[in-house]
LOVOLO-932591 format. One line per field, with one value per residue (C-alpha): x, y, z; residue number from 1. Coordinates in Angstrom, 1 decimal. Example, Ala and Ser with C-alpha at 12.3 -4.5 7.8 and 13.67 -1.06 7.14 Angstrom:
px	c(12.3,13.7)
py	c(-4.5,-1.1)
pz	c(7.8,7.1)
resi	c(1,2)
//
This chain:
px	c(21.9,18.2,16.9,14.2,11.1,9.1,9.3,6.0,5.0,5.4,7.3,10.5,12.6,10.8,11.2,14.9,15.4,15.6,14.4,12.9,15.6,18.2,20.1,19.9,23.3,23.4,21.3,23.4,26.5,25.0,24.8,21.2,20.6,16.9,13.8,15.1,18.1,15.8,13.3,15.8,18.2,15.5,13.7,15.6,14.6,17.7,18.6,21.5,20.7,23.5,22.3,23.8,22.2,23.7,27.5,27.2,27.1,24.8,23.8,20.6,19.8,16.3,14.4,11.2,9.3,10.7,9.6,7.9,8.6,10.9,8.6,11.0,9.4,11.2,10.2,9.6,8.2,11.5,13.6,15.3,14.5,12.5,14.6,13.7,13.6,16.7,15.1,13.3,11.2,9.6,6.3,6.4,2.8,3.9,5.5,2.1,0.3,-1.7,-0.1,-1.1,-2.0,-0.9,2.8,2.8,1.4,4.5,6.9,8.6,9.9,12.0,12.8,13.5,12.5,8.9,9.0,9.6,7.2,4.4,4.8,6.0,7.8,11.4,13.8,17.0,18.7,19.0,20.8,24.5,26.2,26.1,22.3,22.1,24.3,22.0,18.9,20.5,21.7,18.2,16.5,14.1,11.9,11.4,9.1,11.0,10.0,12.0,10.3,12.9,16.0,17.6,20.3,20.4,16.6,16.3,18.7,16.5,13.2,14.4,16.6,19.2,22.7,22.9,19.6,21.0,24.0,21.7,20.0,22.8,21.2,18.1,20.3,22.3,19.2,17.6,20.8,20.9,17.4,15.6,12.0,11.2,7.8,8.3,6.4,6.7,5.0,4.5,4.7,3.6,6.5,9.1,9.2,6.4,6.6,10.0,11.4,8.7,9.5,13.2,12.3,10.0,12.5,15.3,13.2,11.9,15.5,15.6,12.7,11.7,13.0,10.8,7.5,5.3,5.3,2.7,2.5,0.5,-0.2,1.3,-1.0,-1.0,-2.6,-3.2,-0.3,2.6,3.9,7.6,7.7,8.8,6.0,4.3,1.2,-1.5,-2.6,-5.5,-7.6,-5.1,-1.9,-3.4,-4.6,-1.1,0.4,-2.0,-1.0,2.7,2.2,0.1,3.1,5.2,2.4,2.2,5.9,6.2,3.2,4.8,8.2,7.4,3.7,2.7,1.9,4.0,3.3,0.0,-1.5,-3.4,-7.2,-6.9,-5.4,-8.4,-10.7,-8.8,-8.6,-12.3,-11.7,-13.4,-11.8,-10.2,-11.7,-10.3,-8.1,-6.1,-4.8,-3.8,-3.3,-3.7,-0.1,-0.4,-3.8,-2.6,-1.2,-4.7,-4.3,-7.4,-9.2,-12.2,-12.5,-12.3,-15.1,-17.3,-16.9,-17.4,-20.5,-22.1,-21.4,-23.0,-26.0,-26.6,-27.3,-28.8,-32.3,-34.9,-35.3,-38.1,-38.8,-38.0,-34.4,-33.0,-29.2,-26.5,-22.9,-20.1,-17.2,-14.4,-14.7,-12.4,-14.4,-17.8,-18.9,-18.1,-20.0,-23.0,-23.0,-23.1,-25.8,-28.0,-27.5,-28.5,-31.7,-32.5,-32.1,-33.9,-37.1,-37.5,-34.0,-33.2,-29.5,-28.1,-24.4,-22.7,-19.3,-17.3,-15.1,-11.8,-11.6,-9.2,-6.3,-7.6,-9.9,-7.0,-7.2,-10.0,-9.5,-11.8,-9.1,-8.2,-11.6,-11.8,-14.6,-14.8,-15.5,-18.1,-19.9,-19.7,-21.0,-23.6,-25.1,-28.8,-28.8,-31.2,-29.1,-31.7,-31.3,-27.5,-24.5,-21.9,-18.3,-15.1,-12.7,-10.0,-11.0,-9.9,-6.6,-5.9,-7.9,-9.5,-12.5,-10.3,-10.2,-7.1,-8.3,-8.6,-12.4,-14.1,-17.0,-19.0,-18.3,-19.6,-22.7,-23.5,-23.0,-25.0,-27.7,-27.3,-25.9,-22.7,-21.6,-18.0,-17.3,-14.2,-13.2,-14.9,-17.9,-19.7,-19.3,-20.3,-23.5,-24.2,-23.8,-26.0,-28.9,-28.4,-27.4)
py	c(20.5,21.4,24.8,25.9,27.0,28.0,27.9,27.3,30.2,29.4,26.2,25.3,26.3,29.6,30.4,29.5,32.1,29.9,31.8,31.1,30.6,29.5,26.4,23.6,22.0,19.9,18.6,17.7,17.7,15.2,16.3,16.6,15.6,14.5,14.0,10.7,12.5,15.4,13.2,10.8,13.4,15.9,13.4,14.3,16.9,19.0,19.8,21.9,23.3,24.5,26.7,28.9,32.4,34.1,33.7,33.3,29.9,30.1,27.6,27.5,25.5,24.1,22.5,20.6,17.5,14.2,13.5,16.9,18.4,21.3,23.2,23.3,22.9,22.3,22.6,18.8,16.2,14.3,17.4,16.1,14.9,11.8,8.9,7.5,3.7,2.5,-0.8,-1.8,-4.6,-6.9,-6.6,-2.9,-1.6,2.0,0.8,-0.6,2.7,4.3,7.4,11.0,10.6,13.1,13.2,12.1,8.7,7.9,8.6,5.5,5.9,3.4,5.5,3.7,6.7,6.3,2.8,4.0,6.9,5.7,2.0,1.9,-1.3,-0.8,-3.1,-1.9,-1.4,2.3,1.8,1.5,0.2,3.6,3.6,0.1,1.1,4.1,2.0,-0.4,2.4,4.1,0.7,1.4,-1.5,-1.7,-3.1,-4.9,-5.9,-9.2,-11.0,-13.7,-14.7,-16.2,-13.6,-14.3,-14.4,-11.1,-9.4,-10.7,-9.7,-6.2,-5.6,-4.3,-5.8,-5.0,-6.5,-9.9,-8.4,-6.2,-9.2,-9.3,-6.2,-8.2,-10.6,-7.8,-6.1,-9.2,-10.3,-6.9,-7.2,-5.1,-6.3,-6.8,-7.1,-8.6,-8.6,-11.0,-10.1,-13.5,-14.1,-17.4,-19.4,-17.0,-16.8,-19.1,-22.9,-24.1,-20.5,-19.4,-22.3,-21.2,-17.6,-18.6,-21.1,-18.5,-15.7,-18.3,-18.8,-15.2,-15.6,-14.2,-11.0,-11.5,-10.1,-11.0,-11.9,-11.2,-13.0,-11.0,-11.9,-9.8,-7.2,-7.1,-4.3,-4.1,-1.6,-4.1,-3.6,-4.2,-5.4,-8.8,-11.4,-12.3,-14.6,-14.0,-16.5,-18.8,-20.9,-23.8,-21.8,-19.6,-22.7,-24.2,-21.0,-21.0,-24.6,-23.8,-21.0,-23.3,-25.7,-22.9,-21.6,-25.0,-25.2,-21.6,-22.1,-25.3,-23.7,-20.1,-20.0,-17.8,-18.4,-15.3,-15.7,-15.0,-15.0,-11.9,-12.0,-11.9,-15.4,-16.9,-15.1,-16.3,-19.8,-19.7,-20.8,-19.8,-17.1,-18.3,-17.3,-14.3,-16.5,-17.4,-13.8,-13.6,-9.8,-9.0,-7.8,-7.4,-5.8,-2.8,-5.3,-6.7,-9.6,-10.3,-7.1,-9.1,-11.3,-8.2,-6.5,-9.6,-10.0,-6.3,-6.2,-9.2,-7.7,-4.5,-6.3,-7.9,-4.6,-2.6,-1.2,-1.7,0.8,3.4,3.4,1.9,2.2,1.2,1.5,0.2,-0.8,-0.7,-3.1,-4.9,-8.4,-9.9,-9.0,-9.1,-12.5,-11.2,-7.9,-9.8,-12.0,-8.9,-7.3,-10.5,-10.6,-6.9,-7.6,-10.5,-8.4,-5.3,-6.4,-2.8,-2.7,-3.4,-3.6,-4.1,-4.9,-4.1,-5.5,-3.0,-4.4,-2.5,-1.3,1.5,-0.8,-4.0,-6.9,-8.6,-5.9,-7.0,-5.1,-2.4,0.1,0.6,1.3,4.7,7.2,6.6,2.9,3.7,6.2,4.0,0.9,2.4,5.1,4.4,1.7,1.8,3.0,3.8,6.3,6.2,4.6,3.3,3.2,2.3,4.9,2.7,4.1,7.6,9.3,9.4,12.1,13.3,12.8,12.3,9.1,7.8,9.4,12.8,12.9,13.7,12.1,15.2,14.6,11.0,12.2,14.6,12.0,9.3,11.6,10.0,10.7,8.8,7.8,6.9,4.2,2.6,-1.1,-1.0,-3.3,-1.0,2.1,0.0,-1.1,2.5,3.4,0.6,1.6,5.4,6.1)
pz	c(5.4,5.1,4.0,6.5,4.6,7.7,11.5,13.2,15.4,19.1,18.4,20.3,17.3,17.1,20.7,20.5,17.7,14.5,11.4,8.1,5.3,7.9,6.8,9.4,9.5,12.7,15.6,18.6,16.4,14.0,10.3,9.1,5.5,5.5,7.6,9.1,10.7,11.7,13.5,15.1,16.5,17.5,19.7,22.8,25.4,25.2,21.6,20.2,16.7,14.4,11.5,8.9,8.5,5.5,6.2,10.0,11.8,14.8,17.6,19.5,22.7,22.7,25.6,24.9,25.8,24.5,20.9,20.5,17.1,16.8,14.5,11.5,8.0,4.7,1.1,0.9,3.3,3.1,3.5,0.4,-3.1,-3.4,-4.7,-8.1,-8.7,-10.4,-11.5,-14.7,-13.3,-15.9,-14.0,-13.2,-13.3,-14.1,-17.4,-18.3,-17.8,-20.7,-22.3,-21.6,-17.9,-15.3,-14.8,-11.1,-12.1,-14.0,-11.1,-9.8,-6.2,-4.4,-1.3,1.9,3.9,2.6,3.9,7.4,7.2,5.0,4.7,1.1,-0.1,-1.4,-3.2,-1.4,-4.8,-4.2,-0.8,0.0,3.1,4.9,4.4,5.9,8.8,9.5,9.5,11.9,14.2,14.2,14.7,11.9,10.7,6.9,4.2,1.4,-2.1,-2.3,-5.2,-5.2,-3.2,-6.2,-7.1,-10.8,-11.1,-9.1,-11.5,-14.4,-12.8,-11.8,-14.8,-12.4,-12.3,-8.5,-7.5,-6.6,-4.7,-2.7,-1.2,1.4,3.0,3.9,5.8,7.5,8.6,10.0,11.8,13.5,14.9,12.3,11.6,7.9,6.2,2.8,-0.4,-3.3,-6.6,-8.1,-11.9,-13.3,-14.7,-13.4,-9.6,-8.6,-8.0,-6.8,-7.0,-4.6,-2.3,-2.3,-1.5,1.4,2.8,2.6,4.3,6.8,7.9,9.0,11.4,13.9,12.3,9.2,10.6,7.7,4.0,1.4,-2.0,-4.5,-8.2,-10.9,-12.5,-16.3,-18.4,-22.1,-22.5,-22.6,-26.2,-26.2,-22.6,-21.2,-21.9,-18.7,-18.2,-15.6,-13.0,-13.8,-11.5,-11.5,-11.0,-8.4,-6.5,-6.7,-5.3,-2.4,-1.7,-1.7,0.7,2.9,3.2,4.7,6.8,8.5,9.0,10.4,12.6,14.1,14.6,15.5,16.4,13.4,9.8,8.7,5.0,3.3,-0.2,-1.1,-1.4,-5.2,-5.2,-3.6,-6.0,-9.0,-7.7,-6.9,-3.3,-0.1,1.9,5.1,8.5,10.4,12.7,9.6,9.2,12.9,13.4,9.7,9.3,5.5,5.4,3.4,0.8,0.1,2.5,4.6,3.4,2.1,5.2,7.4,5.4,5.6,9.4,10.1,7.9,9.6,13.0,12.0,10.7,14.1,15.7,12.8,13.1,10.4,7.6,8.0,4.3,0.9,-0.3,-3.7,-4.3,-6.6,-5.9,-8.4,-7.9,-9.8,-11.2,-8.4,-5.3,-7.2,-5.6,-2.1,-2.6,-4.0,-0.9,1.3,-0.7,-0.4,3.4,3.6,1.6,3.8,6.9,5.4,3.5,2.2,0.7,-2.9,-3.7,-7.2,-7.7,-11.0,-11.8,-13.9,-16.7,-16.8,-20.4,-19.4,-18.3,-19.9,-18.8,-17.0,-14.3,-12.0,-8.8,-7.7,-6.9,-10.6,-11.9,-13.6,-14.0,-17.7,-17.2,-14.6,-16.9,-20.0,-18.3,-16.0,-18.3,-18.7,-16.0,-13.1,-10.2,-7.5,-4.8,-4.7,-6.3,-3.9,-4.9,-3.0,-1.8,-3.4,-6.8,-5.7,-5.0,-1.3,0.5,-2.7,-5.0,-8.1,-10.1,-11.9,-15.2,-13.5,-13.5,-10.1,-8.2,-9.2,-12.9,-12.6,-10.7,-13.5,-16.2,-14.5,-13.1,-9.7,-6.2,-5.4,-1.9,-1.3,1.3,2.7,3.2,6.6,7.1,9.6,7.3,4.3,5.9,6.9,3.2,2.1,4.4,3.9,7.5)
resi	c(1,2,3,4,5,6,7,8,9,10,11,12,13,14,15,16,17,18,19,20,21,22,23,24,25,26,27,28,29,30,31,32,33,34,35,36,37,38,39,40,41,42,43,44,45,46,47,48,49,50,51,52,53,54,55,56,57,58,59,60,61,62,63,64,65,66,67,68,69,70,71,72,73,74,75,76,77,78,79,80,81,82,83,84,85,86,87,88,89,90,91,92,93,94,95,96,97,98,99,100,101,102,103,104,105,106,107,108,109,110,111,112,113,114,115,116,117,118,119,120,121,122,123,124,125,126,127,128,129,130,131,132,133,134,135,136,137,138,139,140,141,142,143,144,145,146,147,148,149,150,151,152,153,154,155,156,157,158,159,160,161,162,163,164,165,166,167,168,169,170,171,172,173,174,175,176,177,178,179,180,181,182,183,184,185,186,187,188,189,190,191,192,193,194,195,196,197,198,199,200,201,202,203,204,205,206,207,208,209,210,211,212,213,214,215,216,217,218,219,220,221,222,223,224,225,226,227,228,229,230,231,232,233,234,235,236,237,238,239,240,241,242,243,244,245,246,247,248,249,250,251,252,253,254,255,256,257,258,259,260,261,262,263,264,265,266,267,268,269,270,271,272,273,274,275,276,277,278,279,280,281,282,283,284,285,286,287,288,289,290,291,292,293,294,295,296,297,298,299,300,301,302,303,304,305,306,307,308,309,310,311,312,313,314,315,316,317,318,319,320,321,322,323,324,325,326,327,328,329,330,331,332,333,334,335,336,337,338,339,340,341,342,343,344,345,346,347,348,349,350,351,352,353,354,355,356,357,358,359,360,361,362,363,364,365,366,367,368,369,370,371,372,373,374,375,376,377,378,379,380,381,382,383,384,385,386,387,388,389,390,391,392,393,394,395,396,397,398,399,400,401,402,403,404,405,406,407,408,409,410,411,412,413,414,415,416,417,418,419,420,421,422,423,424,425,426,427,428,429,430,431)
//
């Protein structure tokens, strides 16, 4: 049952007579325990709600348009408690976080409902057979952190004795027509090489119900005291991983007409290889996992340049970026300067002292590192930073400082831009 925190005024539930503090028990005689049940069973046009008001059980008949929301709100988005991760993965980034950060950054979720609703990746170790049956019945596609299909190795990597056994759920879901997007966090000497080949071959056997796979390199911070020893990828090992993936891309393309599996952009940066062209990424199915983001940025930026008008005056700006995408951002800055003779664009790569120099992505740059490394530096009219450095829909960095704090410390205006080439060019030219 779900406690109703609020009923939206004028909504179908409000019109029917449902009240704040009622307990929602059933929709069309189906027990409601969370937001998935609520959304699934409330999608119909004719809905029968069963609620408890004090000690009385009441029913309300609701008529509405198909898929319109009933207007019932709960204390939490999930209408239930968020499920904590039951694993202790040897590569877990949260275990490598510095001390004394805000509490929410240490919360490990492994909630399948967030996979359906927000695109999170889950390991399936929190699920039981009833959960799998519900996913199949509701026909919900899911994002799965696989990492390896070797049961013993999965147990070792996740430090969860059930991790290998729960691999069976991947096969059950695929066999019942559920589409899966899969993620493999790759650790050198652990699940790369032949183990990666095994994983890709096993998942490939479930196609076409494996929609896509992303292989991403493990991230290692300087806070690993007492944790499992893991190496980071170097130029050679990153190149070898790209080549293994290419073997399977060719096979899948021949058999199914799609590459299906992709290395993240970071692999190409580490291996010092050219990024593939856009066609390589097909429909960019793993974009949010850092696959094809840089290629998309380059292509959009170049398209925007083709139609951009000349600057009316001088403009001097700076861009802060991580070590990994630095060569790409420098290339875009050079193209912009060639197109706009009155533009001067400096690119600064920010060393990650907060998490350690092995972290090279832009999204984990903190305000403190920006301030320490750019204080006293010529920044021009504006400093451009990526929205990836900030919490979603906010101006707060990982270290709890704000964009305004950094502006005050550096005595400069900051402009936040997204991974969109058109928006990025607008920011560069001050549009």
